[in-house]
C-alpha positions as CSV (number, residue, x, y, z in Angstrom):
1,A,168.2,16.2,18.1
2,T,164.7,14.9,17.3
3,L,164.0,11.4,16.1
4,I,160.6,9.8,15.2
5,V,160.3,6.1,14.6
6,R,157.0,4.8,13.4
7,D,155.6,1.6,11.9
8,S,159.0,-0.2,12.0
9,E,160.4,-3.5,13.1
10,I,163.5,-3.2,15.3
11,L,164.9,-6.7,15.7
12,N,168.0,-8.9,16.1
13,S,170.3,-6.1,17.3
14,T,173.3,-7.2,19.3
15,A,172.6,-4.3,21.6
16,E,169.3,-2.7,22.8
17,G,166.7,-2.2,20.1
18,V,166.6,1.5,21.0
19,N,169.1,3.3,23.2
20,A,168.6,7.1,23.3
21,A,170.0,10.0,25.4
22,S,169.8,13.8,25.2
23,C,167.2,13.9,22.5
24,T,163.5,14.1,21.7
25,L,162.3,10.6,20.8
26,T,158.9,9.4,19.5
27,L,158.3,5.6,19.2
28,Q,154.9,4.7,17.8
29,R,153.5,1.5,16.3
30,N,156.7,-0.5,16.3
31,L,157.7,-4.1,16.9
32,I,160.8,-4.1,19.1
33,T,161.9,-7.8,19.5
34,L,164.7,-10.3,19.7
35,N,167.3,-7.7,20.6
36,K,169.8,-7.7,23.5
37,G,167.4,-5.5,25.5
38,G,164.3,-3.6,24.4
39,I,164.6,0.2,24.9
40,T,166.8,2.3,27.1
41,L,165.8,6.0,27.4
42,G,168.7,7.8,29.0
43,N,169.4,11.1,30.7
44,G,168.0,14.1,28.8
45,T,165.6,12.1,26.7
46,V,162.1,13.6,26.2
47,Y,160.0,10.7,25.0
48,T,156.6,9.6,23.6
49,V,156.4,5.8,23.6
50,E,153.0,4.6,22.4
51,N,151.4,1.6,20.7
52,N,154.5,-0.6,20.6
53,F,155.1,-4.3,21.1
54,I,158.3,-4.5,23.2
55,V,158.6,-8.3,23.4
56,A,160.9,-11.2,23.6
57,N,164.1,-9.3,24.1
58,T,166.9,-11.1,26.0
59,S,169.9,-9.4,27.7
60,V,172.4,-9.9,30.5
61,T,171.5,-6.6,32.2
62,S,169.0,-4.6,30.0
63,P,165.2,-4.9,30.7
64,G,162.5,-4.7,28.1
65,V,162.2,-1.0,29.0
66,S,164.6,1.2,31.0
67,L,163.5,4.8,31.8
68,D,166.5,6.7,33.2
69,N,166.0,9.2,36.1
70,G,166.9,12.1,33.8
71,S,164.4,11.1,31.1
72,M,160.8,12.3,31.0
73,G,157.7,11.8,28.8
74,T,154.7,9.7,28.0
75,F,154.7,5.9,28.1
76,Q,151.2,4.6,27.2
77,F,149.3,1.9,25.3
78,N,152.3,-0.5,25.0
79,T,152.6,-4.2,25.3
80,V,155.7,-5.3,27.2
81,A,155.9,-9.1,27.4
82,K,158.3,-12.0,27.7
83,N,161.5,-9.9,28.1
84,V,164.3,-11.8,29.9
85,V,167.4,-10.6,31.8
86,T,169.8,-13.4,32.6
87,M,171.5,-11.6,35.6
88,A,169.9,-12.6,38.9
89,N,167.5,-10.2,40.5
90,V,167.2,-7.8,37.5
91,V,163.7,-7.2,36.2
92,G,162.9,-8.1,32.6
93,G,159.9,-5.8,32.3
94,I,160.2,-2.1,33.1
95,S,162.8,-0.2,35.2
96,C,161.5,3.2,36.2
97,G,164.5,4.4,38.1
98,S,164.1,6.3,41.4
99,A,162.7,9.6,40.0
100,G,159.3,8.0,39.3
101,K,157.8,7.3,35.9
102,T,154.1,6.8,35.0
103,I,153.1,3.8,32.9
104,V,149.6,4.2,31.4
105,S,147.1,1.8,29.8
106,S,149.8,-0.8,29.0
107,I,150.2,-4.6,29.3
108,V,153.3,-5.7,31.2
109,V,153.2,-9.5,31.5
110,E,155.4,-12.6,31.6
111,N,158.7,-10.7,31.8
112,Q,161.4,-12.0,34.1
113,K,161.0,-11.0,37.7
114,G,163.8,-9.4,39.7
115,G,162.8,-10.8,43.0
116,T,159.0,-10.6,43.2
117,S,158.1,-8.1,40.4
118,Q,158.8,-7.6,36.7
119,L,158.8,-3.8,37.4
120,D,161.6,-2.0,39.2
121,G,162.0,1.5,40.8
122,A,159.4,4.2,41.2
123,C,156.8,3.1,38.6
124,T,153.3,4.6,39.0
125,L,150.8,2.4,37.2
126,T,147.5,3.7,35.7
127,N,145.4,1.0,34.0
128,V,148.3,-1.4,33.6
129,V,147.6,-5.1,33.3
130,I,150.4,-7.0,35.1
131,G,149.1,-10.6,35.1
132,S,150.2,-12.4,38.3
133,D,152.6,-9.7,39.4
134,T,152.0,-7.9,42.7
135,A,153.2,-4.4,41.7
136,T,151.1,-1.7,43.5
137,G,148.4,-0.2,41.3
138,G,148.4,-2.9,38.6
139,I,145.5,-4.9,37.3
140,M,146.3,-8.5,38.4
141,K,144.6,-10.3,35.5
142,P,146.2,-12.2,32.6
143,P,145.5,-11.1,29.0
144,A,145.2,-13.6,26.2
145,F,147.2,-13.0,23.0
146,V,146.3,-14.4,19.6
147,V,149.4,-16.7,19.7
148,D,151.2,-16.6,23.0
149,G,154.9,-16.0,22.3
150,T,154.6,-14.9,18.7
151,D,151.5,-12.7,18.1
152,Y,150.9,-10.1,20.8
153,H,147.5,-8.8,19.5
154,L,144.7,-9.4,21.9
155,D,142.5,-12.4,21.1
156,A,139.1,-11.0,20.4
157,T,137.4,-14.4,21.2
158,D,138.9,-14.9,24.7
159,A,136.7,-13.8,27.6
160,K,139.8,-13.0,29.7
161,N,140.4,-9.9,27.6
162,V,137.0,-8.6,28.3
163,D,137.8,-8.9,32.0
164,C,141.3,-7.3,31.9
165,C,141.8,-5.2,28.8
166,I,138.8,-4.3,26.5
167,D,137.1,-0.9,26.9
168,K,139.1,-0.1,30.1
169,A,140.6,3.3,29.3
170,A,138.6,6.5,29.0
171,T,141.1,8.3,26.7
172,G,143.9,7.2,24.3
173,P,145.6,7.7,20.9
174,A,143.5,7.8,17.7
175,V,145.0,4.6,16.3
176,D,146.6,1.4,17.6
177,I,149.8,-0.5,16.6
178,D,148.2,-1.5,13.3
179,N,147.1,2.1,12.5
180,E,143.5,1.0,13.1
181,A,141.1,3.5,14.7
182,R,140.6,3.6,18.4
183,P,138.3,3.1,20.2
184,K,136.2,0.3,18.7
185,G,133.8,0.0,21.7
186,A,132.8,2.1,24.7
187,G,136.4,2.7,25.7
188,Y,140.0,2.2,24.6
189,D,141.6,-1.2,24.9
190,I,144.7,-1.5,27.1
191,G,148.0,-2.3,25.4
192,A,149.2,-1.6,21.9
193,D,146.3,-3.5,20.1
194,E,142.7,-2.3,19.8
195,V,140.7,-5.5,19.4
196,K,138.8,-5.6,16.1
């Protein structure tokens, strides 16, 4: 089966916002929020996850993003923030499993930490802003959102974003979460939003 979900709001689910297995899944330009877990991509899923806000999901055991060992695909230009797991020592950000997943040009900040990190498993980070996290390969600088906790677009007036996020990627998708053209400057902005 093939499923494409674009330009949608996935919210207030009593389970994960997205839970897929054994399919081809494209998630582009979505707001995935206020669910009992963000997205879980299970065994046999071939995925493209790009330009999404995966934010403020709360669960007992499901992180903002869970990438099963048997899944494979592209995870790039997403903003994963403020996801919480209430079980002790379980990450709220991204769980990559033991098979290794690559996270590209994304913002992963202010998610619950399982121990010392908001990321778990064999995550390979390329141009990923992680705030104060200590995950190997991450950019340890905080972004500034338009309204922290409710609007996860990058604040164009905050100098912190120039330092961490703006014009930092050499390649990327043609549009951002708002379907606005990328890039606006010398490079692509990290995360789901291209600053205006």
